[in-house]
N, C-alpha and C positions, 0 to 999 in steps of 0.2 A: 706469562696469559697474556699478550699480545697476540702473540699467530694464535692464539684461541676466539680470542675475540674479531682476531679479523678472517680465521674460516667461517666462521660464525657467520660476520657480514655475508664474506661471498656466495655461502651456504642460501639464506636469503631469498641474496641477489639472481639466486640458480632459479628460487621458487616463485620469486616474485616473475620473472622472465617469462618462468613455462606456466601460468596462471595468464596472463597477458596476453600468450600467442595461443591460447584453449577461442579467445575471441572472445568480445560481450558475453556475460550474463544476463540473461534475461528476466527484470522485474516485472513481476504483475502487478498491474496498477488495479486498489480496485474501482467494481464499475455500478454507476446506478442501474439495477434491473427493472426498480419501478416504482413507479409513484403514483401514490391511491390519495388526491385532496377532493373536499367537495364533494364528500358522498351523496345520493340522495339521502332524504327523509326516514329513516330507518331509527331501531331503537340504542342502538349502538352505531356513530358517529365513526371510524375506522379511519384516521387520516393517519399513513406513514408513509417512508420511503423506503424500499429496499434494498443495502448494497452486499453485492457479489463480491468474493473476493478468489477467485479465479487461480491466486498462488497456493503452494503448500507450507507459506510465512503467515504467524498473526501478524494483523494489522491491528495499531492502537487509531482509536479512533476519538483517543480522548482529544476536547478540544475541540471537533468539530460542528457548527451548526447550520443552519439556511444563511445568509448572508443575507436574505433583509425578511420580514415576515410579507405570509401568503394577504394577495390583494383582492377577491375574488370578485368578480363584474357577476352582478344579476340582468 
């Protein structure tokens, strides 16, 4: 049993070493692509922030919010 675990540990070590030798894995970060705020007086005042995900994996944006409210100066 101990020999079996030792062999498994050595295999995992070899796998981890191989992965590390491949270099850093690039992780794409979300990008603020467009900000539309304080639009002209139209029937619909559409304000938004567009966030672009350049990576292949989904990104959980749960809990994201502006750090402070907008303050429009006229």
